[in-house]
N, C-alpha and C positions, 0 to 999 in steps of 0.2 A: 879821287875817292869814289868807290862804287856807290851806285844808287841803292837806297835801302828798300827792302821788301815790304810788301803789304801782307798782313796776316788777318785771319778771322778769329774773333773771340766770341764764343757763345756763352752767355751767363745764365746759370741756374735753370735751364730748361729741363726740369726734373719732375718726376712723378708727383711728389708731395706738393709742389707749387702749382703745376699746370693742371693736374687732375684732382686737386684738393677740394675742400668744401666751397671755396669761393672761385667762381669761374673767371679766368682772365679775359679781359676785353678783346674781342675779335681774335680769340685764341687760334682758331684753325687757320685764319688768313696769315697770322704772324708765324705760326709753325710752318706753313707752306713757304713763306718768304725766307725763313731761316734755312729750310731745306734747300731752297734754290741757291742761297748764298754758299752753302756748303758745297753744292755741286759745282758752282763757279770756281770756288777756291780749289777744289780737288782737280778740276780740269786744268787749271793753271799751275798745279803742284805748289800752291801757296800753303803755308802752315795753317792748321786749324787747331785752336785751343778751346777746350770746353771746361768750364768751371761748374763744380757742384757745391752747393752750400750745405755744410754739415754742422751739427750741434754737438754738445757734449755727450759722453756715454750716458745711456739711460733716457735720453730725450727721443722724441719721435723721429728726429732726423740725425740720429747718431751715425757715425761712420758705418757703412755697410747696410744701413736700413733700406728697405725697398723704396721708401719715400725719397731717397737721394739718388736713385737710379735715373740716368738720363733717358729722355723719351726715346723709345726704340725707333720711331719714325725718322729721327735725325740720322740714324745709322752711323753714329760716332764709333770709330774703330780705334781702340787704344793702341793697336799695333802701328798705326800711321798718324793718328791724331794725338795731341797732347792733352790728356785729361788730368785735372788736379782738383783738390778739395780746398775750400776756403771756409773760414769761421767768422769772417767779418764782411760787411757790405762791399768794400773795395776788393777787387780781385788781386790787388797788389799787396795788401796788408797781411803779413804773416805767411806769404807764399813766395815761391821763387819765380813767379811769372816774369818779372822784369828781367831776371837773368836769362830765362829761357828765350825771351824775345830778343835780347841782345845777342845770344849765341846763334840765333836764326837770322841775324842781320835785319831785324824788323825795325822799320821806322814809322810805318803807318799801321794803325790798328783799327780794323773794322769791328764795331761793337753792336751786338744784338742780344736779345734775351729778355729776362725779367728779374726783378720788378723795376719798373721805370724809376720810381722816386727813391728807391733804396740802392740796390746793387748796380744798376745801370748808371744812375747819376754819379755815385761815388767813384765808380771805375772810370768814367769819362773824365772827371775832374782830376783824378790821380794820374791818369795816363799822360796828360799834358804836363803836369808838374814833374814827371819823371823823364820828360824829353821825347815822348812818343807823340805822333800826330793822330789823335783819335778821330775816327769817322763814325758818327752815329747813324745807323740805318733807321730813318724816321718811321718806316712802316714795318720794322722787324723787332720792335720791343713792345712790351705790354705790362699791364698791371691789373689790379682789381678795383672795383668801386670802393670808396670809403664812405663813412657816414657824412663827410663834409664835401667831398668832390667825386664826380664820376671819373671812372678810369679814362674815358676819352679826354676829359679836361686835364687830367694829370699828364697824359701823354703829350697833348698839344702844348701845355705849359712848358714841359721839359724840352721838347723839341725847340721851342722858341727861346727859352732861357739859355740853353746850352749852346745853341748855334752861334758861332762867331767867336766869343771869348774862350769857349772850352772845346768845341768840336766843329768839324766840318760836317754838315748834315747832308746825307745822300739818301736816295731811295734804293730799294732792292733792284729795280730795273736798271738804274744808272750805275750801280756798284760793279766794278770790274776788278779783276786780279790779273796782274801782268805775268804771262807764262814764262817770262825770262827769269823769274825768281822762283826757284824750287825751295824745298825745305833744306836748309844748310846744316 
């Protein structure tokens, strides 16, 4: 049986979240790390998937809203990358992501993006339940401060809680993509 590929999943790195009224913790460093992950994946010809969170028509994040646009710095290219919309925290609920990953022979899913305690967390948990090995990039996801917890505490807590039972934790520097696996 052939070895399964590793793909990159970027979650909700969009204008309305990243450049909204609440500043993401260490946002520029996280953005730089995600950009580095994309470059590594592209160099290895590994699949790149990018999720955009959208709301119902009439909402500020309705489909097509400027707030749902992916950050230009990421240079996501819909001609080579797989861009999809989601309406729920998990990238799998109500989308065809699992089928797209299966068609690309993906077994390991490198996860980065925002927001840590919502979409990143629920996607990490769902990925394992669906038979994928999620790898959470510890320094490539972020969130905002809440009235109860600082963003740094939320990120640290989720890295610790998810590591082991739900994900393998990796750093941007240590994350690699095998060039033997192109987009199938």
